[in-house]
Each structure stands twice: as C-alpha cells, then as structure tokens.
C-alpha positions in Angstrom: -19.2 -25.7 143.8 -16.9 -27.4 146.9 -21.0 -28.9 148.0 -20.5 -30.6 144.4 -17.3 -31.9 144.8 -17.9 -33.7 148.4 -21.4 -34.8 146.5 -18.9 -36.3 143.9 -16.6 -37.8 146.4 -19.0 -39.8 148.5 -20.8 -41.1 145.3 -17.3 -42.5 144.4 -16.4 -43.7 148.0 -20.2 -45.6 147.7 -19.6 -46.8 144.3 -15.5 -48.0 145.5 -17.8 -50.3 148.6 -20.5 -51.8 146.6 -17.7 -52.9 144.1 -15.5 -54.2 146.8 -18.2 -55.8 148.5 -19.4 -57.5 145.2 -16.0 -58.6 145.1 -15.8 -60.3 148.4 -18.5 -62.0 147.5 -17.6 -63.2 144.6 -13.9 -64.5 146.1 -16.4 -66.3 149.0 -18.3 -68.1 146.4 -15.3 -69.0 144.5 -13.6 -70.3 147.9 -16.5 -72.2 148.6 -17.1 -73.8 145.2 -13.3 -75.0 146.0 -14.5 -76.6 149.0 -15.0 -80.3 149.1 -17.9 -81.0 151.8 -18.8 -84.1 153.0 -22.2 -85.4 152.6 -23.6 -87.3 155.6 -26.8 -89.4 155.4 -26.7 -91.2 152.3 -29.0 -93.5 154.1 -30.1 -94.1 157.7 -28.4 -97.3 158.8 -26.0 -99.3 157.9 -28.4 -101.7 156.3 -31.2 -100.3 153.9 -33.7 -103.4 154.5 -31.0 -106.9 154.6 -28.6 -105.8 152.6 -25.5 -103.4 153.6 -25.7 -99.9 152.9 -22.5 -97.5 152.5 -23.2 -96.2 155.8 -20.7 -96.9 158.9 -20.5 -97.2 163.0 -18.0 -94.2 164.1 -15.1 -94.5 165.4 -14.9 -96.3 169.2 -18.8 -96.8 169.3 -20.2 -100.6 169.4 -23.5 -101.3 167.3 -25.9 -104.1 169.0 -28.2 -104.9 166.3 -31.6 -107.5 166.8 -32.8 -108.7 163.4 -36.0 -110.1 163.1 -37.7 -111.9 160.5 -41.2 -113.9 161.1 -42.7 -116.9 159.1 -44.4 -116.0 155.6 -47.8 -114.5 155.5 -49.2 -116.8 153.3 -49.6 -119.4 156.3 -53.0 -117.7 157.2 -54.6 -117.6 160.7 -53.4 -121.1 161.5 -50.0 -119.2 161.6 -51.1 -116.3 162.7 -50.0 -114.8 159.1 -46.4 -115.8 160.4 -46.4 -114.3 163.7 -46.1 -117.9 165.3 -42.9 -118.8 163.8 -39.5 -116.3 164.4 -35.9 -116.2 163.0 -33.4 -113.9 164.7 -30.1 -112.6 164.2 -28.1 -110.9 166.9 -25.1 -108.5 165.0 -22.3 -106.4 166.6 -20.6 -104.1 164.5 -17.6 -101.8 165.9 -15.9 -99.0 164.3 -12.1 -99.1 164.6 -12.2 -95.4 162.4 -15.0 -93.6 160.7 -13.8 -95.6 157.8 -12.7 -99.3 159.0 -15.8 -101.5 160.7 -15.4 -104.8 162.3 -18.7 -107.3 163.1 -19.4 -110.7 164.3 -23.2 -112.2 164.3 -25.4 -115.2 164.9 -27.8 -116.2 162.6 -30.7 -118.6 163.3 -31.3 -119.5 160.0 -28.4 -122.4 159.7 -26.9 -121.8 163.1 -24.5 -119.8 161.4 -21.8 -117.7 163.2 -20.0 -114.9 160.8 -17.4 -112.2 161.2 -17.1 -109.2 158.8 -15.4 -106.3 157.4 -16.4 -102.6 156.0 -14.4 -100.1 154.5 -15.1 -97.0 153.0 -12.4 -96.1 150.5 -14.1 -92.6 148.8 -16.8 -90.5 150.5 -19.3 -88.3 148.2 -18.8 -84.6 148.6 -20.1 -81.8 147.5 -18.8 -78.5 146.0 -16.9 -78.1 142.5 -14.9 -81.0 141.2 -16.1 -82.9 144.1 -16.2 -86.9 144.6 -19.5 -88.1 143.0 -19.8 -91.1 145.2 -19.2 -92.9 148.0 -17.4 -96.3 147.5 -16.7 -99.0 149.7 -16.3 -102.7 150.4 -18.1 -105.3 152.6 -17.2 -109.2 153.4 -17.5 -111.4 155.6 -17.0 -115.2 156.5 -19.5 -117.7 157.5 -20.0 -120.9 159.0 -22.7 -123.5 159.1 -23.0 -125.1 162.6 -26.5 -127.6 161.4 -26.3 -131.1 162.0 -24.1 -132.9 159.3 -26.8 -133.6 156.2 -24.0 -135.0 153.6 -23.5 -138.6 155.0 -21.9 -139.6 152.2 -19.3 -136.7 152.8 -16.0 -136.3 155.6 -17.3 -133.4 157.9 -14.6 -130.9 157.1 -14.7 -127.7 159.1 -13.6 -125.9 155.6 -17.0 -127.6 153.8 -18.8 -125.7 156.1 -17.7 -122.5 155.1 -19.0 -119.4 152.9 -18.0 -116.0 151.9 -19.1 -113.0 150.4 -17.4 -110.2 148.7 -19.5 -107.1 147.6 -18.1 -103.5 146.3 -21.0 -100.8 147.4 -21.5 -97.8 145.2 -24.3 -94.7 146.5 -24.9 -91.1 145.7 -27.1 -89.3 147.3 -29.4 -86.9 145.3 -30.3 -84.1 147.2 -32.0 -84.2 150.6 -35.5 -86.6 149.4 -33.3 -89.7 147.4 -30.6 -92.1 147.4 -29.1 -94.9 145.3 -26.7 -97.8 145.8 -25.3 -100.2 143.7 -23.6 -103.4 145.0 -22.1 -106.1 142.8 -22.0 -108.9 145.0 -20.0 -112.7 144.8 -20.9 -115.3 147.2 -19.2 -118.6 147.6 -19.8 -121.8 148.9 -16.6 -124.1 149.5 -19.1 -127.6 149.3 -22.5 -127.7 147.2 -24.7 -130.4 147.1 -24.2 -131.6 143.3 -21.5 -131.3 141.5 -23.6 -129.0 138.5 -24.3 -127.1 141.2 -21.7 -123.7 141.0 -19.7 -123.0 144.0 -19.4 -119.2 143.2 -22.8 -116.9 142.3 -22.6 -113.5 141.5 -25.8 -111.2 142.1 -26.4 -107.0 141.4 -27.8 -105.6 144.9 -29.8 -102.5 143.6 -31.5 -100.3 146.5 -33.1 -97.2 147.1 -34.3 -94.5 149.7 -36.9 -92.1 149.8 -37.1 -89.6 152.1 -41.4 -89.6 152.8 -41.2 -86.8 156.0 -38.7 -85.4 158.3 -38.7 -88.5 160.3 -39.0 -91.8 157.5 -37.9 -93.2 154.9 -38.9 -95.5 152.5 -36.2 -98.0 151.0 -35.9 -100.8 148.4 -33.4 -103.4 147.9 -33.5 -106.1 145.2 -30.9 -108.9 144.4 -30.8 -110.4 141.1 -28.7 -113.3 140.8 -26.7 -113.2 137.3 -26.2 -116.9 137.4 -27.7 -120.2 138.7 -31.2 -119.1 138.0 -32.1 -122.7 137.9 -30.9 -124.4 140.7 -32.8 -125.6 143.7 -31.7 -125.1 147.3 -30.4 -127.9 149.3 -34.4 -129.3 149.6 -34.8 -129.1 146.2 -37.0 -126.4 146.6 -37.1 -123.7 143.6 -35.3 -120.4 144.5 -35.9 -116.6 143.8 -34.2 -113.5 143.7 -34.3 -111.6 146.8 -36.5 -108.4 147.2 -37.3 -106.4 150.4 -39.5 -103.2 151.1 -39.3 -101.5 154.2 -39.3 -98.6 156.4 -37.1 -96.3 158.1 -38.6 -94.7 161.4 -36.6 -92.3 163.5 -37.1 -91.5 167.0 -35.1 -90.0 169.9 -32.0 -90.2 167.4 -32.4 -93.8 167.0 -33.5 -95.9 164.2 -36.7 -98.6 163.9 -36.8 -100.5 161.0 -39.6 -102.4 159.4 -39.9 -104.4 156.5 -41.4 -106.7 154.8 -39.3 -109.8 152.5 -39.1 -112.7 150.8 -36.0 -114.1 152.2 -35.8 -115.8 155.8 -32.1 -114.9 156.4 -30.7 -111.8 157.1 -27.1 -112.8 156.4 -26.0 -112.2 152.5 -25.3 -115.4 151.5 -28.8 -116.3 152.8 -30.6 -113.9 151.3 -28.7 -114.2 148.0 -28.4 -118.0 147.7 -30.8 -119.3 149.5 -34.0 -117.5 149.0 -37.2 -120.1 148.9 -40.1 -117.7 149.1 -41.8 -115.2 146.4 -43.7 -112.3 146.1 -46.1 -113.3 144.0 -47.4 -116.2 146.3 -47.1 -114.0 149.3 -44.4 -116.2 150.5 -43.1 -112.6 152.2 -41.7 -112.1 156.2 -42.8 -109.2 157.8 -39.4 -108.3 159.9 -38.0 -105.5 161.4 -34.5 -104.3 163.1 -33.7 -102.5 166.3 -30.6 -101.1 167.1 -28.6 -99.6 170.1 -25.1 -98.2 169.8 -22.7 -97.7 172.7 -19.8 -95.0 173.1 -16.4 -95.8 174.0 -15.1 -92.3 172.9 -13.9 -90.9 176.1 -13.9 -87.3 174.2 
C-alpha cells in the first residue's frame, strides 16, 4: 500500500511540474507579445537608389557619400555608352541623434549646393500592438550657382532657391521585402514662364527585395501629380523618374550600383528635371559609395 502511495505522489508531483512549466511558458509568450521589438534595416542605406529611404545615420556618426552618374547609354560607342561623361554629387550626413540627421552636399548638375534635414518620428516594431510602419520627414533647401541665364530678370539670391518637403512611410515585411511611400513637394522660387507651376507634387514609391545574404534589388519611381506637360528650361520634354539598382554589402559597407533616367541626384533634379526616357534607352549607369566615420568615444 505504501508503495502505491509513493507512486501516486510521484505522478502528482510530475503533473504539477508540467502544468507549472506550461503556465510559465505561456506567461513568457504573453510577455514577449507585449514587448515592442524595433525593426532594423528596412533598407540597407540612407538612399534607396537616388531618393531618400527611411534609414538614418547613427548618432555621432558622419557619412560621406560619393554619388556618380555617367552619360546616357544611347550615346553609343562614340560616348562609350555614357562612360565618357560624368556627373557627381558629394554629400555629408551627420547623425545628431539616432532619429535626427542633418546634411550638406554639392552637385555638379546646376552647380547646386544644398542643406538638408531628416527626422524619424516613428519606428516600426514587432509584437502585439506594435507600430506597423516607420514614419519620417525629409526636407532640403538648394541654391543653383550657375551663370545667371534670365537676362530679362534681376539676379536675386532668392530666385536661385528651391525646396523639397517629403513625408516618408515605410514597412518591412519579414526579411525579404520592404516597401516605401514618399509624398513629395518640390518648390522653385523662380520658373521660366508665368504658366509654369512653381510647386510640383510627386508620389515616390520604392521597394527593396532581398536576393541573398549580401545583395538586394531596389526599385523606385516618382510619378509627378501635376505639371506633366511642362517642358524644362531648354524646352525639352520631362519624364517621370525611375531608378533600378542593387545594394551589395561587403565588409560592413554597402556599395550601390544602379540604372536611372535622371542626370541629377538631388530630389529637385530627379523629380522636376528628368529629361531621359527609358523607352529611348536614355538611362544612365551610376553608383553610390559611402564611408562612415564615428565620433562616438564610447
């Protein structure tokens, strides 16, 4: 009888332990659901192709970026399919905090200088009740320093200014796909004709697809929502900007290789001044190379 009592007692102890373990695991799972884990690396760089991504430079880090675009592929063998020509942009971006970034740059297109600000308001998180998207703002002020070509108008400094305001919304789906929307406003203080709009609106769209551990395919498209029939200053037809590129991650750095129909690498240039057409192979090979410097003593 005593033997059976010991066996029954042993079974009860084991059963209680199992139930207790299940309750503990359930509590841990519930606690895990309550935690909002940040989603990292929605995109691999602060730029998707030409346009801005939701990513920021880390606090107390300086990111130096060389953006290079060759000439149009349809230039043929005489222009070595665009390789004889070059347009460049040198950009410096500094992270004041992990969510506030400032920058300055110089573009050879238009001999343009610009200063910019990038802020992340919300970050996507995983977990029950987490933030479903990342949300940020990007804006810049640019000045064109080309020789003044409006002889009928006085050369005011303010006439050379242009501005961009952009709301950036992004979401990462698992480990393979990231999508982004970027409603954008571009404003020029001075336009050539009184019938030309000073302000253009565009809806930036972007996607990034993971191909393998170190390579991602990026696509971005910025259709204009107004001013579609307005030619540029030289009377050339304008097209919507489209860029396709690859992120190649090597040794902690990201090298970006792309094709796009924009000569410019500044938002104003790519949205309001793109004269190349993919249909005519008026597209350009380009690349972005970046180097980050840390000023965080910790």
